[in-house]
N, C-alpha and C positions, 0 to 999 in steps of 0.2 A: 504494499499500500504505499502511497506517496505522503510523506511527512515533510513538514518544513524543518523540524527539528526532533532530534532524540533527547529526552531529558533523563539523565541518570540520577536517581533519588527522588522519591515522592514524599519529601518532608515538607516544611513550611515554605522554603525558597521554591522547591521544584513544583508543588501544587499552585502557589501563586502564579508562577511563571506559565504554566499550563492554561490556567484560567485566563489570565490577562492575554495570552496568545490567542485563545479562542475568541475573545472579544474582538480582536483585530482580524478574525477570519483566518488564522493560521492553524494549521492541523499539526498536533505534536503527539508523540508517545512517551510515556513515562515508564521507566523500568526501576522497580523497587525491589530490594533484596528481601525485606520482610514480608510476612503473610498479609499485610494490610497497609495502606498508606497512612502517613501521619503518625508513626509510632511514638515518637518523642512528643509530638503535640498532645497525644492522648495521656501522657503521663505528667505533663507540665503542671505545676501548680497543685499537686495532688490531685490531678484529673479535673480541675477547675479552669485551667489554662489562662494564665496573665498575658493576654494576647497583645498588648502594647503599654505604653506609659505615656500620660498626658504631657510630661516635661522632657520627652526625648528630643535631644539635639546631638549635634556632632560632639558635644563635650562629655558624653557619658560612655565614649568608646575608647578602647585602648587599641593602638596600632602603631606601627613604625611610621606611618604616614597619617598623622591625626586629622588632615584635611580630606582624606580620601572619600570619607561618606558624605561629605557636603553635597556633591552632585545627586547622589541617590536620594538623599533626603529632600532635596529641592523638587526632585521628580515625583516622589511619593511620600507624603507627609503623615504625620499622626492623624491629622483630620482625614485624610484620604482612607486610612485604615478603618477609623471609626465609621466613616460613611459607607465604606464597602460592606463592612459586616452588618450594619444597620439595615442596609438594602436587603439582607438575607435573613433578618428577623433576630440578629443578635446585637443587644444593646449593653453598652458598658455599665458597670457598677464599679465606682472608684473605691479601692481600699486604702491602704496606707501609701503615702509618698507617690501618688499619681498612677498607681498601678490599676489597670483596668481588667476586670473579669467579666465574663458573660453573665448578665443579670438573669437569674433563673435558669440559666443554661449551663453547659459544661463543655469540656474539650471534645467530647464526641460530636457535639452539635457543631463545633468550629470545623472539625475534619468533614463532617457531613455537607457543610456548605460547599466545599471543594470538590467532593466526590460527586454530588448532584450536578453541579455545574458542569464538571468534566463529562459526565454521562449525557447532559442535555446537549452539549457542543460536539459530541463524538470524540473527545480527547481520550485516548486509550491508555488505561492504567494496567501494567502487566506486574504482578506481584511474584514473590518467590523467584525472582529473576536474578541468577548469578552471572555476572559479567566475566566472559572468558577472554575477550579481547577488543581493543578499540584500535582502529587503523584510519589514517587519513587517506582517503582515496576518491578524488573528485567529490569531496565532502567528507562525510564520516561513515565508517562501516563498523557496526557494533554487533559482536557475536556474543550470545548469552545463552543460558540453559535454564529451562524450567522443567524440574522433575527429570526424566530421561531424555527430553528433546532438546536439541540444540537448534538454535535458530539465528537468522542474520537479519539485521535492520541497516538500512541506508537512509541518510538524510544530509542536507547540504550544511545543516548547522547542528552543534552539539552543546549541550548544557550539562555542566557538572555541578550538581547540587546534593552531594552525598553526606553533607555534614561533616563533624569532627570525630574525634576519638573517644569522648566520653560515653559511658554506659554501653560497653561491649555486648552486654547480654540483650540490648535493644537492637542489636544489628550494626553497632557503629564499627566503621573499618577506617583504614588508611587510603582507601581506592584514590581520592582525590589527590593526596599528597603523593602517592606513588606515580600516578598518572602525569602529574605536573613535573615531577623530577625526571621522569622518563623522557620528557620533551624539554629538559633544559631550563625549566622555570625554577627560579630561587624559591626556597622555603624559609620563612622566619621560624626560628626554633619554636617547637611546640611544647606546652605544659598543660596540666589540668588547671582550670580556673573556676571561680565560684565553688570552692571546694573546701571542706573542713580541714583544719590543720591539727596536726598531732604534736603531743608532747611526750618525751620519754626521759629516761635517766632520773635523777634525783628529785625532780619535780612532778614525776608521773603520778605518784600516789596522791599528792595533794590535789591535783586536778581531779582524779578518778573518784575522790571521796565527795566532790561537789556534783557529780553526775546528775543531771536533771535540773540543775539550778539555772535560771535565766535572769540576766541582769541587763538593765538599759545602760549603754556605755557609749563612749566616744572612743574608736579604735584608730590609731595612727600608725602608718608605716613611714618610710622615708619619703614617699612621693604621693601620699593620699590620706584621706581622713574620712570616717563614716561614723554616724550616730544611729545606732539601732540595737536591738537586743544581741547579747551573745549567749551561747548556751554551753555550759560545762558538760563534758561527756567523759566516759571512762577512759578515753583515749587522748583527749585533748580538749579542743575547742570548736564549736559550730555555731550556727545562728546567723542571722542575716548580716551583722556587722563583720563577722569573721569571713563569710562568704565573699563579701564585697572586698575586703582588704587582701583576700588571698590572690586576686587578680593582679595585685601590684607586688606582693611580697615575693622575695627571692631567697632561696635556701641559704642559711648562714646569717640572715637579717633577723633582728629583733623587731617586735611590735610593741607598741606602748598603748596602754589602756587606762582611760579615765573612767573609773567606776562610778563616778558621781558628776556627770557632765553639766547638770543644770543647777548645781550648787557649788559653793566653796567650802570646803571642810572647815578651814581655819576660821571663816566668818560665822559659820554654824557654831563652832566651838566657843568663840567669843560670846556670842549671844547666850549660849546654853550656861556658860560659866556664871554670867551675871545673873541668869535666872534661877539655876540650880546646879552649882558645882559639885554637890554632893553625889552625883550619880556616877555610875560606873561608865567607862568608855563603851563598854559592850551595850549598855541600855541606849546610848545616843546611837550607835550604829544600827541597832535593831529598827530604828525608825525608817531606815532606808534599805535594809537588806533582810533576807530570811534569817532565822536564828542560826540555822546550819552554816549559812555563808559567813555570818559575824564570827561563828566559832572558829571557822577555818582561818579567818584573818588573824587569829590568835598566834599564828605562826610568826607574824611579823609585829604585832602590835600588843601592848600591855592591857588586855581587855578589862581586867579586874580593877585597875587603877581608876581612882576618881578623877573625873576631868579636871577638877581644880588643882590636882597634885601633878599633872603632866608636866615634864621638864621641857625646856626648849627643844632639846634633841629629840624628845618622844613626839613633840608636835610636828616637828620637821619630818620625822619618820612616817607620821599619819598622814601628812600632805603627800609625801613620795608614794606611799602605799595606795592611797585612794585616787589620786590624781595622775600618777606616773607609774602605774603598775606594769612592769616590764615582763615580757614572755619571749623566749627565743624557741619558736617551734622547731621540731626536729625535721619535719616534713609535712605532707599532705596525705589525704585519703585515696589519692589517685584517680584514674578515670572512671572507676566503677562508681564513685560518689560524686564526681565532678558534674556540674551543670552544663559547662561549656569547655572549649578548647581555647587556650591562648595561642597566639601564632597562627601560622598557616601559609597559604600561598602570598608571596610578597605582593602587596598592592602595586609596586612599580612595574609588575609584569602585566598589569590590566589597565584598560582604559577606565577611568573613573566615571565617564559619561555613559559607556554602554556595557562595562564589565567584561569586554571582549578581551581575550589573550593577544598581547602584541605579537607573540612569536608563533601562535597558533590561530591563524585567521579563521573565523567561524566557530570558535570554541569559547565558550563563556563559563565563568566560575562565580557561584553566588553562595550566600549563606555562610554558615559556619566554617567551612574549608579555607575562607579567605582570612587573611591576617586582620580581622575586625572582631573585637570582643567587647560586648557591652556589659553594663552593670546588670545586677540583679533587679528584677522588677519590670520585665516585659520588653527591655531594651533590645535583646537579641531577636525576639520576633519582630520588631519594627524593623530590624536591618534584613531579616529573612524576607518579609513581605516586599520591602522597597527592592531589594536586589532582584527578587523574582519579577517584580514589575518592570524594572529597567531592561533586563535581558529580554523579556517578551517583546519590548518595543523595537528590537534589533534583530531577532532571529528570523 
C-alpha cells in the first residue's frame, strides 16, 4: 500500500504525528513493538495522564541546545494541546503547579482519542512489530516481523518516535539511538532522569528508618532548585522535588535540602524563646514535622534541651540542619524507575523547524529519543505532542 511515511513507535509523539498527518491528507503506517499503542501514556500519572502543563515554555527543558524547542513550541502551543483534546471530549483539570489531567477521564481515554482518529482516517497501526532492518533506498524500506511473518514496507519518509530507555518492561529500547549512531549522528550521553536517588554507606540506615515520611522542602543542586515534597524511602529519596533535581544531579555531587523553606528557624526560635523558652527543642520541631522525623533529627540536634538553653553553636547547628541539610546520593534507581531519559540524539543533527535529520534526508526524530528532557508535570508530553505535530507538517 502507498504510504507517505512509516512511523516507528506508536507512543505520544508517533500517535500525534499520525493524526496530524491524517488531517493533512497524508497516509502513514505506525509500527509498534508493544501489543497496544500508547503503552507509556497508559501508565503515566498512575493511569490518570498528566497530558500537559499550563506553564510550559522552553525554560523547563534540559538540552545541550536550550533554544532548540522554541521553534516547535511556537508551532504547537499549550493552548493547541488543550484545544485538541477538548475537541475530542477531554477537558483539563488543573492539579498542582499547572499540571493538567483529564477531568473525569483518564489515560485510556487519551489513547482512545488517537486510536479512534487513526481508524477514522485509515492510518494503520501495526502492533507486536519487531523491526528487523531499515534501509535508505529511494526513500525508506523497513523490514519487520509480527509473529512468524516477516514483511516489508516502503515510504518516502521515515519517522523515529520510539522513545527513550526508561521502563524496559514497557518495551523501551535503544532502537532510535542505535539507528542514529549507525548513520553517523551524534548522541548526547544518556542517563535516567526524573528518577529516585539512592543513599548507601553510613547514612543508609538513617534514611531507611524514615521510609514513608514526606516533607515539603526546597531541594538545591549546583544548577537548579525545586520546592515540592520529598519522600524518604528504605533506599534513599524520592518524591516530586527529588525527581526534579535528579535531572540536574550528576554522580559525585551533593544536593542541599531546606527542610523548612517557608520559615526561618532562627526567627521561629527567637519568637518561641520570648513566648516560652522552657520547652524542649523537640516540642518546637514537632510543630513542623512528624514525631518520627523529629526523633530522627536527634542524630544532629540536642532535642531534649530547652530552647532557652541552646548555645550559639547549637543554634548554628540547628540552622545548618534545617535549612542546609546535605545529602550525597550514591546513585539513582536506574531506567526501571526513571520517568524519562536525559540526553539522546544531538539536536545539532536536526532542523529545529522540521525535526528532519541533516544527514538523513526524509528521516525525522521526535519525542524522548531527542536530547530534550522536560521537568516533571506534563512537560515531556507537551514536547511529544509538539514534535509529532511539527514532523507531520513535513512528511
